[in-house]
C-alpha positions as CSV (number, residue, x, y, z in Angstrom):
1,M,5.3,-67.4,140.4
2,N,4.5,-66.4,136.8
3,D,5.0,-69.5,134.5
4,K,3.8,-67.7,131.3
5,P,6.4,-68.0,128.5
6,L,8.4,-65.1,127.3
7,V,6.9,-63.3,124.1
8,A,8.6,-61.0,121.7
9,V,7.1,-57.9,120.0
10,T,8.6,-56.0,117.2
11,G,8.2,-52.2,116.8
12,A,7.2,-51.4,120.5
13,S,6.6,-47.8,120.1
14,G,4.0,-48.4,117.1
15,Y,0.2,-47.8,117.7
16,I,-0.9,-51.4,117.4
17,A,2.3,-52.8,119.1
18,L,1.7,-50.7,122.1
19,H,-1.7,-52.2,122.6
20,V,-0.3,-55.8,121.9
21,I,2.2,-55.3,124.6
22,A,-0.4,-54.0,126.9
23,E,-2.7,-57.0,126.3
24,L,0.1,-59.4,126.7
25,R,1.1,-57.8,130.0
26,R,-2.5,-57.8,131.3
27,R,-2.6,-61.5,130.8
28,G,0.6,-61.9,132.7
29,Y,3.1,-62.6,129.9
30,P,6.6,-61.3,130.1
31,V,7.6,-59.2,127.0
32,R,10.7,-58.5,125.2
33,A,10.3,-55.8,122.5
34,S,12.2,-54.3,119.7
35,L,12.9,-50.6,119.2
36,R,14.8,-48.9,116.6
37,T,16.6,-46.8,119.1
38,M,16.7,-47.5,122.7
39,A,16.1,-43.7,123.3
40,R,12.4,-44.6,123.0
41,A,12.3,-47.1,125.8
42,D,11.4,-44.6,128.5
43,G,8.5,-43.3,126.3
44,V,7.2,-46.9,125.8
45,R,7.2,-47.5,129.6
46,A,5.4,-44.3,130.2
47,A,2.8,-45.2,127.5
48,L,2.3,-48.5,129.2
49,A,2.0,-47.1,132.6
50,G,-1.4,-47.7,134.1
51,Q,-2.5,-50.2,131.3
52,G,-2.3,-53.2,133.9
53,G,0.2,-56.0,134.0
54,D,2.8,-54.1,136.1
55,D,4.1,-57.4,137.5
56,A,5.0,-58.8,134.0
57,A,8.5,-58.2,133.0
58,L,9.3,-55.7,130.1
59,D,12.6,-55.3,128.5
60,F,13.9,-54.0,125.1
61,V,16.3,-54.7,122.3
62,A,17.5,-52.3,119.6
63,A,16.8,-53.6,116.1
64,D,16.0,-52.1,112.7
65,L,14.1,-53.7,109.9
66,L,16.7,-53.0,107.4
67,A,19.7,-54.4,109.5
68,D,20.6,-57.8,110.8
69,H,21.7,-56.8,114.2
70,G,19.5,-57.4,117.2
71,W,16.8,-59.9,115.9
72,D,18.5,-62.9,117.3
73,E,18.7,-61.3,120.8
74,L,15.1,-60.4,120.5
75,A,13.9,-63.9,119.6
76,A,16.2,-65.9,121.9
77,G,14.1,-67.9,124.6
78,C,10.7,-66.8,123.4
79,R,7.9,-69.2,122.7
80,Y,5.8,-66.7,120.6
81,L,6.7,-63.6,118.7
82,H,4.4,-60.9,117.4
83,H,5.8,-59.2,114.3
84,V,4.1,-55.8,114.2
85,A,6.8,-53.4,113.0
86,S,6.2,-52.1,109.5
87,P,6.1,-48.5,108.1
88,V,2.7,-46.9,107.9
89,P,2.9,-43.5,106.1
90,L,0.6,-40.6,106.3
91,L,1.5,-39.9,102.5
92,E,2.7,-42.3,99.9
93,P,6.5,-41.7,99.4
94,K,7.9,-41.1,95.8
95,D,9.9,-44.2,96.2
96,E,7.8,-47.2,97.1
97,D,10.9,-49.0,98.2
98,E,11.0,-46.7,101.5
99,L,8.0,-48.9,102.4
100,V,8.4,-52.3,100.5
101,R,12.0,-52.9,101.6
102,P,11.7,-52.6,105.4
103,A,8.2,-54.4,105.3
104,R,9.4,-57.4,103.2
105,E,13.1,-57.6,104.3
106,G,12.1,-56.8,107.9
107,A,9.6,-59.8,107.9
108,L,12.3,-62.2,106.6
109,R,14.8,-61.0,109.2
110,V,12.4,-61.5,111.9
111,L,11.2,-64.9,110.7
112,G,14.7,-66.1,110.3
113,A,15.6,-65.1,113.8
114,A,12.5,-66.8,115.1
115,A,13.2,-70.0,113.3
116,A,16.7,-70.1,114.5
117,A,15.5,-69.4,118.1
118,G,12.9,-72.1,118.1
119,V,10.0,-69.9,118.3
120,E,6.8,-71.9,118.3
121,R,4.5,-69.4,116.6
122,V,4.8,-66.0,115.0
123,V,1.7,-63.7,114.6
124,M,2.3,-61.1,111.9
125,T,0.4,-57.9,111.5
126,S,-0.5,-57.6,107.9
127,S,-3.4,-55.6,106.5
128,V,-6.5,-55.6,104.4
129,A,-4.3,-53.7,101.9
130,A,-3.0,-57.1,101.2
131,V,-6.5,-58.6,100.5
132,N,-8.5,-56.2,98.2
133,Q,-6.3,-53.8,96.5
134,G,-6.4,-53.8,92.7
135,L,-9.7,-56.1,92.7
136,Y,-12.5,-53.5,92.9
137,E,-15.2,-56.1,93.1
138,D,-18.7,-55.7,94.4
139,R,-18.7,-58.3,97.2
140,P,-17.3,-59.0,100.5
141,Y,-13.7,-59.8,100.4
142,T,-12.4,-62.9,102.3
143,E,-9.2,-64.6,103.2
144,D,-9.1,-66.3,99.8
145,D,-8.5,-63.0,98.2
146,W,-5.0,-61.3,97.6
147,S,-4.3,-57.9,96.4
148,V,-2.7,-57.6,92.9
149,A,0.9,-56.2,93.7
150,A,0.8,-53.8,90.8
151,D,2.3,-50.4,90.9
152,D,-0.9,-48.7,90.8
153,I,-2.2,-49.9,94.0
154,G,0.4,-47.6,95.9
155,G,3.5,-48.3,97.9
156,Y,1.8,-49.2,101.3
157,A,-0.6,-51.8,99.9
158,K,2.2,-53.3,97.9
159,S,4.5,-53.4,100.8
160,K,1.8,-55.2,102.9
161,T,1.1,-57.8,100.2
162,L,4.7,-58.4,99.4
163,A,5.7,-58.9,102.9
164,E,2.9,-61.4,103.7
165,R,3.5,-63.3,100.6
166,A,7.3,-63.5,101.4
167,A,6.4,-64.5,105.0
168,W,4.2,-67.5,103.9
169,D,6.9,-68.5,101.3
170,F,9.4,-68.5,104.1
171,I,7.4,-70.7,106.5
172,G,6.6,-73.0,103.6
173,A,10.2,-73.5,103.0
174,L,11.2,-74.5,106.5
175,E,12.3,-78.0,107.2
176,G,13.1,-80.2,110.3
177,E,13.7,-78.4,113.6
178,R,13.4,-75.0,112.0
179,R,9.7,-75.5,111.2
180,M,7.3,-73.2,113.1
181,E,3.8,-71.8,112.8
182,L,2.6,-68.5,111.2
183,T,-0.5,-66.7,111.8
184,T,-1.4,-63.2,110.1
185,I,-3.9,-60.7,111.3
186,N,-5.2,-58.4,108.6
187,P,-6.7,-55.3,110.1
188,S,-8.7,-52.7,108.2
189,M,-8.3,-49.0,109.1
190,V,-7.4,-48.9,112.8
191,L,-9.0,-46.4,115.0
192,G,-9.2,-46.3,118.9
193,P,-7.2,-44.7,122.0
194,L,-3.7,-43.7,121.6
195,L,-1.3,-44.6,124.3
196,D,1.3,-41.8,123.4
197,P,1.0,-38.6,121.4
198,D,2.9,-39.8,118.4
199,G,-0.3,-41.6,117.3
200,S,-0.8,-43.1,113.9
201,A,-1.6,-42.1,110.3
202,S,-4.7,-44.2,110.6
203,V,-6.3,-41.7,113.1
204,E,-5.8,-38.7,110.8
205,V,-9.5,-38.7,109.7
206,V,-10.6,-38.1,113.3
207,R,-8.0,-35.6,113.9
208,K,-8.8,-33.6,111.0
209,L,-12.5,-33.6,111.9
210,L,-11.7,-32.5,115.5
211,A,-9.4,-29.8,114.4
212,R,-12.0,-28.7,111.7
213,E,-9.3,-28.6,109.0
214,I,-12.0,-29.7,106.4
215,P,-15.2,-27.8,105.9
216,G,-17.3,-30.9,105.8
217,C,-17.5,-34.6,105.1
218,P,-16.4,-35.9,101.5
219,R,-18.1,-39.1,100.3
220,L,-15.4,-41.2,101.6
221,G,-15.8,-44.3,103.8
222,F,-13.5,-46.8,105.7
223,S,-13.8,-50.3,106.9
224,L,-12.7,-49.8,110.6
225,V,-11.7,-51.7,113.6
226,D,-10.8,-50.8,117.1
227,V,-7.0,-51.1,118.0
228,R,-7.9,-52.8,121.3
229,D,-9.7,-55.4,119.3
230,V,-6.9,-55.8,117.0
231,A,-4.5,-56.3,119.8
232,A,-6.9,-59.0,121.4
233,A,-7.0,-60.7,118.0
234,H,-3.2,-61.0,118.0
235,V,-3.2,-62.5,121.5
236,A,-5.9,-64.9,120.8
237,A,-4.1,-66.1,117.6
238,M,-0.9,-66.7,119.7
239,T,-2.3,-69.7,121.3
240,A,-5.4,-70.8,119.5
241,P,-4.8,-74.3,118.0
242,A,-7.1,-73.4,114.9
243,A,-4.9,-70.2,114.1
244,A,-1.7,-72.2,112.9
245,G,-1.3,-71.5,109.2
246,R,-4.3,-69.1,108.9
247,H,-4.7,-65.5,108.2
248,Y,-7.4,-63.4,109.5
249,I,-9.4,-60.3,108.2
250,C,-9.9,-58.0,111.2
251,S,-12.4,-55.5,110.6
252,C,-15.6,-54.4,112.3
253,S,-17.8,-52.5,109.8
254,F,-17.9,-49.8,107.3
255,L,-18.6,-46.1,108.1
256,W,-18.7,-43.1,105.8
257,M,-16.8,-40.1,107.0
258,A,-20.1,-38.4,107.6
259,E,-21.1,-41.2,110.1
260,I,-17.7,-40.8,111.8
261,A,-18.4,-37.1,112.3
262,Q,-21.9,-37.8,113.6
263,H,-20.4,-40.1,116.2
264,L,-18.0,-37.4,117.2
265,A,-20.9,-34.9,117.3
266,D,-22.9,-37.4,119.5
267,A,-20.0,-37.6,121.9
268,G,-20.1,-33.8,122.5
269,H,-17.4,-32.6,120.0
270,R,-17.8,-29.7,117.6
271,V,-16.9,-31.2,114.3
272,P,-18.2,-30.3,110.7
273,T,-21.0,-32.8,109.7
274,R,-22.3,-31.4,106.5
275,K,-21.6,-33.5,103.3
276,L,-19.1,-32.1,100.7
277,P,-19.9,-32.6,97.0
278,D,-17.3,-34.6,95.1
279,W,-16.3,-31.5,92.8
280,L,-15.2,-29.7,95.9
281,V,-13.2,-32.5,97.4
282,R,-11.3,-32.7,94.0
283,R,-10.7,-29.0,94.2
284,L,-9.4,-29.3,98.0
285,A,-7.0,-32.1,96.7
286,L,-5.2,-29.5,94.7
287,F,-3.8,-28.0,98.0
288,D,-3.9,-31.0,100.4
289,P,-1.8,-34.0,99.5
290,V,-3.7,-36.1,102.0
291,V,-7.0,-35.3,100.4
292,R,-5.5,-35.9,97.0
293,R,-4.5,-39.4,98.1
294,V,-8.3,-40.5,98.7
295,V,-9.8,-38.9,95.8
296,P,-10.2,-42.1,93.8
297,E,-12.0,-43.6,96.7
298,L,-14.9,-41.2,96.6
299,G,-18.1,-43.1,96.7
300,R,-16.5,-46.5,97.1
301,Q,-17.8,-49.0,99.8
302,T,-15.8,-52.0,100.8
303,A,-17.0,-54.9,102.8
304,F,-15.0,-57.8,104.3
305,D,-16.1,-61.2,105.5
306,C,-14.8,-61.6,109.0
307,A,-16.7,-65.0,109.7
308,R,-13.3,-66.8,110.0
309,I,-11.9,-64.7,112.9
310,R,-15.2,-64.6,114.6
311,G,-15.6,-68.3,114.5
312,E,-12.1,-69.6,114.9
313,L,-10.9,-66.9,117.6
314,D,-14.2,-66.1,119.2
315,W,-13.6,-62.4,118.2
316,R,-16.2,-59.9,119.3
317,P,-15.2,-56.3,118.3
318,R,-16.8,-53.4,120.3
319,P,-19.2,-50.8,118.7
320,L,-17.5,-48.4,116.5
321,S,-19.3,-45.4,118.2
322,E,-17.2,-46.4,121.2
323,T,-14.0,-46.5,119.1
324,V,-14.5,-43.2,117.5
325,A,-15.3,-41.6,120.8
326,A,-12.1,-43.2,122.5
327,T,-10.0,-41.9,119.6
328,A,-11.3,-38.3,120.0
329,R,-10.7,-38.5,123.9
330,S,-7.2,-39.7,123.5
331,L,-6.3,-37.1,120.8
332,K,-7.4,-34.2,123.2
333,S,-5.9,-35.9,126.3
334,F,-2.5,-35.8,124.6
335,G,-3.0,-32.3,123.2
336,V,-3.0,-33.2,119.6
337,V,-6.1,-31.2,119.1
338,E,-7.7,-28.8,121.5
């Protein structure tokens, strides 16, 4: 008989959330997950088929980050809750509130429902976008750093920063029986295998290389982490005594785009590997809004100190060569690229 407690997960159809649910089910936890529409339920079940944990229960509740309905039903009877749902755009919207409102208001709705239901601990997916944006300092960033929530950091970074700040303020104001624990996981750019073809904006760099939509590799780089390691961090943080009241930077290491391309080439994929000069990238940005978004990052290398997550959660990420190859295989297996 399975004596594992019921665990809630928000945003079940999302890239990270699917892997969190898969990891929970492999460990025998029954899961109740939220979807914006129940029409996605069959697709989520199909995505999780073959991921293990078939004996663990899985059911769904309809809930939207911008509406109150459904969150109490999601949290009822759960000991733990993973709040993963949050908008991740391919392009920055013209109105930042398209990201800020669902991220911040959604976090507060979920936390309110969790507190009312007596949830013991919430693990919330944040981002390094809440750590280093607007700082531009030449040093590894740590959990002591917070992004400056100014307009020039972009709507996504602002949404993650304000949502996490609001979550910690909410937890700090709880009293008596409503008190519960919060842990946040702050991943860098997430790559790794897709479990369904909808994918994620974060795998776009690999997709563009595989589709040969760019003539070469701009002088861009990314701090990266495997989605499977992000999921493992969530599940470890759910029960680790040391994780209560902590937030964890979750990043493996930094790769230049040319290094990502080389990993793909080494795995047998035909991709552009030549390096593009900065002036050419700026010209391409005139025609491609995705390229335009990253022009300010040309030549910039960031570093994050992950000593806390490695030490307190015994977190050991897999090599990024494996991550990049797995991303490519899944994109091809789903027919996203040929």
